[in-house]
Legacy VTK file of the C-alpha trace (Angstrom):
# vtk DataFile Version 3.0
C-alpha trace
ASCII
DATASET POLYDATA
POINTS 302 float
-15.108 8.038 -15.146
-16.956 6.095 -12.457
-14.732 4.826 -9.650
-15.426 2.290 -6.922
-13.060 2.274 -3.935
-13.022 -0.808 -1.741
-12.183 0.389 1.760
-11.885 3.777 3.463
-8.792 3.340 5.606
-5.462 5.110 5.332
-5.118 4.606 1.568
-8.692 4.396 0.302
-10.047 6.977 2.721
-7.366 9.599 2.176
-6.924 9.426 -1.581
-10.614 8.715 -2.169
-11.634 11.838 -0.263
-9.154 13.919 -2.234
-10.418 12.526 -5.548
-13.980 13.251 -4.486
-13.055 16.814 -3.554
-11.546 17.281 -7.018
-14.880 16.410 -8.629
-14.540 12.744 -9.581
-17.471 10.335 -9.418
-16.342 8.170 -6.479
-18.316 5.506 -4.612
-17.069 3.615 -1.554
-17.785 -0.032 -0.861
-17.936 -0.360 2.928
-19.277 -2.666 5.577
-19.965 -2.869 9.291
-19.029 -0.050 11.622
-17.055 1.827 8.948
-20.155 1.937 6.752
-22.292 3.173 9.652
-19.766 5.811 10.720
-19.247 7.377 7.282
-22.940 7.231 6.450
-23.685 9.170 9.631
-20.669 11.466 10.071
-19.001 11.553 6.660
-15.414 10.732 5.743
-12.982 13.040 7.531
-9.296 13.274 6.743
-6.663 15.211 8.676
-3.231 16.354 7.523
-0.892 19.148 8.568
-3.336 20.194 11.263
-6.202 20.681 8.813
-9.400 18.640 8.637
-11.904 18.214 5.825
-15.047 16.114 5.572
-16.827 14.698 2.536
-20.068 12.750 2.336
-19.431 10.150 -0.367
-21.760 7.719 -2.049
-21.652 4.432 -0.159
-22.763 0.961 -1.214
-22.737 -2.501 0.282
-21.632 -5.616 -1.586
-25.261 -6.620 -2.148
-26.070 -3.271 -3.797
-23.226 -3.348 -6.310
-23.792 -3.389 -10.067
-21.268 -3.614 -12.943
-21.248 0.099 -13.721
-17.709 1.163 -12.746
-14.834 1.986 -15.071
-12.227 1.570 -12.343
-12.358 -0.569 -9.200
-9.701 0.458 -6.688
-8.688 -2.130 -4.109
-7.446 -0.265 -1.033
-7.526 -3.134 1.422
-4.722 -4.846 3.309
-3.002 -7.638 1.379
-4.443 -10.300 3.672
-7.980 -9.081 2.905
-7.670 -9.543 -0.858
-9.895 -12.618 -1.112
-12.620 -10.988 0.979
-12.386 -7.878 -1.199
-12.730 -9.918 -4.386
-15.761 -11.675 -2.973
-17.316 -8.329 -2.062
-16.961 -6.897 -5.600
-18.279 -9.938 -7.466
-21.470 -8.078 -8.488
-19.451 -5.227 -9.976
-16.327 -6.867 -11.399
-17.609 -8.265 -14.691
-16.522 -5.033 -16.395
-13.999 -2.301 -15.642
-10.327 -2.326 -14.731
-9.008 -3.399 -11.327
-6.469 -1.071 -9.696
-4.911 -2.579 -6.555
-2.952 -0.508 -4.044
-1.607 -3.467 -2.073
1.858 -4.182 -0.729
4.137 -6.829 -2.189
3.677 -8.507 -5.567
1.764 -11.725 -4.970
-1.604 -10.020 -5.382
-0.862 -9.236 -9.034
-0.494 -12.914 -9.869
-3.841 -13.635 -8.200
-5.606 -10.778 -9.983
-4.063 -11.580 -13.375
-5.263 -15.148 -13.083
-8.743 -14.069 -11.976
-9.372 -11.163 -14.375
-6.609 -11.278 -16.976
-3.615 -8.945 -17.141
-5.482 -6.627 -19.518
-7.859 -5.715 -16.654
-5.279 -5.263 -13.890
-3.627 -1.843 -13.727
-0.504 -1.070 -11.693
-0.678 1.222 -8.695
1.467 2.106 -5.682
0.359 4.194 -2.706
2.998 5.905 -0.610
1.428 7.288 2.532
1.642 6.749 6.285
-1.881 7.083 7.632
-4.257 5.474 10.092
-7.790 5.742 11.422
-7.938 7.261 14.893
-10.414 6.432 17.656
-12.956 8.900 16.280
-12.873 7.463 12.753
-10.738 10.221 11.237
-8.122 9.259 8.635
-4.913 10.896 9.826
-1.937 11.374 7.519
1.133 10.904 9.701
3.878 12.324 7.452
4.087 14.734 4.516
4.248 11.867 1.978
1.059 11.436 -0.087
1.911 9.946 -3.464
0.128 7.705 -5.945
2.098 6.054 -8.739
0.038 4.821 -11.691
1.154 2.645 -14.577
-0.388 0.507 -17.308
0.465 -3.200 -17.357
-1.300 -3.795 -20.685
-2.034 -1.838 -23.845
-5.739 -2.563 -23.308
-5.987 -0.227 -20.319
-3.256 2.248 -21.258
-5.737 5.026 -22.135
-7.647 4.555 -18.871
-4.419 4.567 -16.854
-3.367 7.869 -18.368
-6.849 9.303 -17.937
-6.887 8.375 -14.255
-3.397 9.811 -13.789
-4.628 13.060 -15.333
-7.463 13.171 -12.809
-5.014 12.492 -9.979
-2.942 15.470 -11.093
-5.975 17.690 -10.453
-6.398 16.368 -6.911
-4.682 17.649 -3.779
-1.965 14.996 -3.583
1.129 14.040 -5.556
0.890 11.701 -8.532
3.394 10.089 -10.895
2.853 8.152 -14.101
5.296 5.290 -14.527
6.356 3.615 -17.748
7.874 0.752 -15.734
5.456 0.100 -12.894
6.853 -3.366 -12.068
10.236 -1.848 -11.275
8.462 0.655 -9.065
6.782 -2.209 -7.198
10.212 -3.620 -6.400
11.616 -0.190 -5.471
8.915 0.223 -2.859
9.042 -3.385 -1.692
12.726 -3.319 -0.761
12.311 -0.097 1.226
9.111 -1.233 2.913
10.506 -4.643 3.801
13.607 -3.050 5.339
11.505 -0.635 7.361
9.219 -3.436 8.523
12.119 -5.738 9.378
14.095 -3.363 11.573
11.238 -1.538 13.296
9.477 -4.780 14.238
12.717 -6.421 15.368
13.531 -3.558 17.725
9.979 -2.289 18.303
11.257 1.235 17.839
11.187 4.098 15.309
13.948 4.577 12.770
15.501 7.536 14.597
16.079 5.538 17.765
17.433 2.544 15.850
20.037 4.481 13.826
21.133 6.349 16.970
22.211 3.058 18.561
25.713 1.601 18.201
24.957 -0.878 15.412
21.467 0.100 14.312
22.465 1.731 11.033
24.695 -1.194 10.056
21.855 -3.625 10.731
19.429 -1.513 8.703
21.888 -1.347 5.794
22.346 -5.132 5.952
18.593 -5.733 5.710
18.374 -3.263 2.826
21.272 -4.960 1.012
19.607 -8.371 1.351
16.337 -7.041 -0.088
18.188 -5.389 -2.981
19.991 -8.648 -3.765
16.675 -10.493 -4.016
15.292 -7.812 -6.327
18.381 -7.966 -8.542
18.272 -11.753 -8.830
14.576 -11.497 -9.691
15.441 -9.314 -12.688
14.619 -5.935 -11.143
17.900 -4.472 -9.943
17.539 -1.355 -7.815
19.374 1.639 -9.285
22.201 3.240 -7.312
20.223 6.470 -7.132
17.221 4.642 -5.709
19.425 2.825 -3.207
20.874 6.109 -1.985
17.431 7.643 -1.611
16.149 4.533 0.140
18.925 4.497 2.733
18.589 8.245 3.207
14.862 7.973 3.926
15.443 5.056 6.296
18.276 6.546 8.333
17.183 10.023 9.328
18.302 11.019 12.803
15.388 11.593 15.201
12.936 10.169 12.649
9.661 8.975 14.241
9.028 6.697 11.248
7.844 3.152 11.893
6.269 0.558 9.649
2.489 0.267 9.817
3.237 -3.396 10.450
4.726 -2.462 13.819
1.766 -0.275 14.701
-0.633 -3.089 13.778
1.406 -5.654 15.701
1.594 -3.567 18.867
-2.119 -2.841 18.580
-2.919 -6.540 18.433
-4.159 -6.366 14.841
-3.378 -8.636 11.933
-0.181 -7.768 10.046
1.026 -8.103 6.451
4.221 -9.945 7.447
3.453 -12.861 5.102
2.951 -10.562 2.112
5.812 -8.121 2.721
8.545 -10.106 4.502
7.455 -13.716 4.031
7.000 -13.490 0.282
10.325 -11.672 -0.153
12.227 -14.171 2.005
10.720 -17.122 0.136
11.847 -15.614 -3.152
15.319 -15.173 -1.666
15.428 -18.804 -0.537
14.317 -20.014 -3.979
17.038 -17.879 -5.578
19.643 -19.012 -3.019
20.212 -15.431 -1.833
21.636 -14.932 1.656
18.970 -13.081 3.617
19.485 -14.140 7.225
18.452 -10.808 8.730
15.190 -10.742 6.798
14.600 -14.355 7.839
15.060 -13.391 11.501
12.608 -10.485 11.211
10.048 -12.653 9.428
10.412 -15.484 11.938
9.940 -13.040 14.814
6.598 -11.964 13.376
5.573 -15.458 12.301
6.102 -16.760 15.837
4.600 -13.830 17.714
1.755 -12.618 15.518
-1.779 -12.873 16.877
-2.917 -14.333 13.539
LINES 1 303
302 0 1 2 3 4 5 6 7 8 9 10 11 12 13 14 15 16 17 18 19 20 21 22 23 24 25 26 27 28 29 30 31 32 33 34 35 36 37 38 39 40 41 42 43 44 45 46 47 48 49 50 51 52 53 54 55 56 57 58 59 60 61 62 63 64 65 66 67 68 69 70 71 72 73 74 75 76 77 78 79 80 81 82 83 84 85 86 87 88 89 90 91 92 93 94 95 96 97 98 99 100 101 102 103 104 105 106 107 108 109 110 111 112 113 114 115 116 117 118 119 120 121 122 123 124 125 126 127 128 129 130 131 132 133 134 135 136 137 138 139 140 141 142 143 144 145 146 147 148 149 150 151 152 153 154 155 156 157 158 159 160 161 162 163 164 165 166 167 168 169 170 171 172 173 174 175 176 177 178 179 180 181 182 183 184 185 186 187 188 189 190 191 192 193 194 195 196 197 198 199 200 201 202 203 204 205 206 207 208 209 210 211 212 213 214 215 216 217 218 219 220 221 222 223 224 225 226 227 228 229 230 231 232 233 234 235 236 237 238 239 240 241 242 243 244 245 246 247 248 249 250 251 252 253 254 255 256 257 258 259 260 261 262 263 264 265 266 267 268 269 270 271 272 273 274 275 276 277 278 279 280 281 282 283 284 285 286 287 288 289 290 291 292 293 294 295 296 297 298 299 300 301
């Protein structure tokens, strides 16, 4: 299996390095300073106090050829169009596997390539690139969820999942990947909403007088939108979601907050905006999510 990974940030860099270490044929499509850095110093990842460096194959958009079985999109949701432009020389064959937040990207990819060529994937990891170019995993979560969205790529999906099982991270194969998209979306949107509203980590928010109640309200609104969209969140998943979002002393924040504070572009349109617009269309009360989205819409640098 030949794999192309678009991007070497928190998702592409971490999981790509691990797949490369396990023996898979992985190539990275990079540009600019990231291309120069990894070409010179390699791709270094850090987790649990341990560092490892790999020297992957690197290509530019101009060098690409249609030789890949799987093209992994590991970019931010707002970079999707740029990513699709960059892979145009390689995308006439192979299956596209996006690890993007939200759901809107699937509609775009299905229209562009056909559902038979768009696999389902979810990345659960908190990671960033530090000032020295190292991909740092910030928590102990490092999970990829893989699922076929069409019979045409079912065999490839299961083959890739099997390769992920050999790598040094956690992997799950899902028979209902669309439900999993919604499961993650409601948790991620809640985390993004409350941490950006209060510009604080979860632990500090839930320790305040009304922080937990506000968090639970945002979570309930997101769940209502999912349910009305035909993807009700199970009671077990709700319990786990609230538990993960309400740990005392938790340093957890949304990457959206870190990006916002750092003056970088955020995914507020794709995570909060898209969810709120669905809620409005479905006539679901989601005032708290609207407030969080409006806060970012008004104050974002982009």
